[in-house]
N, C-alpha and C positions, 0 to 999 in steps of 0.2 A: 334399821340403820339406813340413812339416805344413800341413794346410789351416787357414786362419784360422777361429777359432771363430765361430759365427753371431752371437753378441752383439757381437763386435768388428766384424763386417761391418755390422751395423745401426748401431753407434756411429759408424762412419766416415761412413755416409750422413747420419746426424743432424748430425754436425759440419758437413758441407757445407750442410745446410739452415739451421743456426743462423747461418752466415756472412751469409745474406741476410735474416735476421730482425732485429727491433729489440728493445731491452731491454724486458722485460715481456711480450713476445708469448708466447702459450700454445703449448706443444709437445704433440704427440699423446700420448694416454694409453697406459698399458701394454696395455690391451685393444685399442685402435685399432692400435698397432704390431704386436701379435701377429696380428691379422687381416690387416694389410697385408703382413707378411713371411711369414705362414704358420708362425709359431713359437709355442712355449709362452709364457705370460705371464711365466714365470720368466726366460726368455731376454731378453724385452723389458725386464724390470725390471733385468737386469744391464747392459744398454746404457745405460739412463737413469742408473743409479747411477754408472757410470763418468764420465758427463758432469757429474753433480752433484759428484763428487769433485774434478774439475778446475775447478770453479767456473763452468762454462758455463751451467748451469741450476740452478734451485731447485725443489724439490718441496715443495709446501705441502699437508699432509693435508686432504682434503676439498675441495680447490680444483683441484689439478692441478700440472703442471710448467710453469715459466716461464723464458724466456731471461734470463740475468743477464750483462750486458756492462759495467755501470757501477757496480761496487761502490763505495759511498761510503766515504771514509776521512778521517781527521783525524790530524794530528800530535799526539801526546800532550802535547808541550810547549806546545801552543797552546791558549789559552782561547777557544773559539768556541761560542756557544750553539747547541743543536740546531736551534732555529728559524731562526737566521741561516744556518747551514750548509745547511739544506734549500733555502732560497731561493737561495743562491749556486750550488747544484747544479741549479737549475731545477726543483726539486720542491716540492710543496705540503706544508708541515708541519701535521700534525694530531695530536691526542692523544685517547686514551680515558681518562677519569678513573676510577681505581679507588677512590681515597679522597682526601679533603681535609678536614683538621681541625686544631684546636689540641688538643694532648694533652701528657701528662707525658713528659718526655724519658727515654730509656734512659741507662744509665751511659755507654755508648759515645758516644751523641749529645751528652750533657752535656759530656763531656771534650773532644770535637771543637769544640764551639761556645762554650767559655768558661764552662761550668757553669750554664746556665740551667735552671730547674726545669721549664719547658715549652718546646715547640717547635711551629712551624707545619709540619705534615706533609702532603706532597702526593705521591701515588703515581699515576703515569700510564704508559700504554703509548704510546710515541712512534712516530709513523708518518711515512713518506715516501710521498706519493701513495697513502695508505690501506693501505700495506703495513707491518705492524708491524716495527720495527727493534730496539726495546729496551724493557725495562720499567725505569722510573726511580723509585727511592724516594728522595725528597729531603726534607730537613728544614732549616728556616730558623730564625734567631733570632726571638724574640717581636716585636721591633720591625718585622718584615716581615709582620705579621698581615693587612695590606691585600691581600696576594697571594691570599687566599682569596676576595676579591671579584671577581677577574678571570674572564674566560671561559677556563677552564683547558684547553679543547679546542683553542683557536686562538692565544691570546695568548702572547707571549714573557715568561717570568718575569724574565729578565735585563734586558730593556728596562724592565719595571715596577720592578725593584730600582733601576735608575739613576734613574728618575723619582721614587722615594722618597728619593733622596739616599744610597742604599747602593750604591756603585759597585764591582762585582767587578773586581779588578785582577790577582789571581794566586792560586796555590794549590798543592796537592800531591796527586798521584795515586798509587795503587798498582793493580797489575793482578793478576787472578786468573781462575779459571774455576770453573764449577759446572754441574750438570745443570739443565735447564729445570724439571723436576718440576711443581710446582703452577702455574708460569707458562706452561706449554706451550700451554694452550688460548688464552690471550690473545695469544700470540706466533705462533700457528698453526704450531707445530712439535710434534714428538713429545717425550714426557717425558724421553727419554734423550739429547736433543740437548744438546751442550756449548755453553754460553754464555760469552762473553768478558765478564768483570766488571771495571769500573773504579770504584774507590772514591776519592772526592776530597773535599777540604776547600777551600773557596774563601773568600778574605778580601778586605778592602778595602785601600786604599792605606796605611792606618795599621797593617795587619797584624791587624785585628780580624776574627774569623771571622764569616761570613755564612751559609754553606750547607755542609751535609754530605750527600753524595749517593752512592748506589750505583746504577750503571747496568749492566744485564746485556744485552749485545748479541747478536743472532743473527749469528755470524761470516760466514755466507754473504751477509749483507746490509750489513755494516758492518765496518770494520777500523780499527785504531789503528796509526799509523806511529811508529817510534821512531828518532831520530838517536842515534848513539853515537860515542865515541872509543875507541881501543885504548890501554890503559894501558901504560906502560913497564914493563919487567921487568929484573931483574938478570941478568947473564950467569952 
């Protein structure tokens, strides 16, 4: 029988350690593991990469490797604000504001929001417990200009929308994917990291559009669940 590769032996021991750790705990670095097991850093890196691939830990450039046991998820058919979802999961929602302004609408934004000439544009990096989960580029109809007066680092935009009499009740989403590229630094990932992208239009009870948003999620930190039915087919 072939001898088990060194990186698999290290991986096995790390899996046992992770069982006794909590979500968010730091795992030994490549350098520390190489010293501990007397192997090359490349071997230690292979062990960590295998655990990352299986979703047991997350490696954040410049910070280290961390245990991930509670991936946050949301049903795509359910409209839940990021802020409320964080609180429900026992996490603290915060945001890093990239930009917040009133500006001219693009052709895509205008079409999605009922042809306004301008929009309220708010771009934020959304975080759970100070860990960046997504970058959110949201635009709103001009009637929601008061959103710019909020504390955009901590306040819930949907709660503010309801207070302004614009109650989000439904919408439509599409899913896609892209590289992190210029958003990598803010999300603490590498530029070639694949992001899960949800683009959605949200409307009120009358069907009038309120918000058009594109959210790009780090899939190791957040997921979207989809319910489906199996269509009938002819024999």
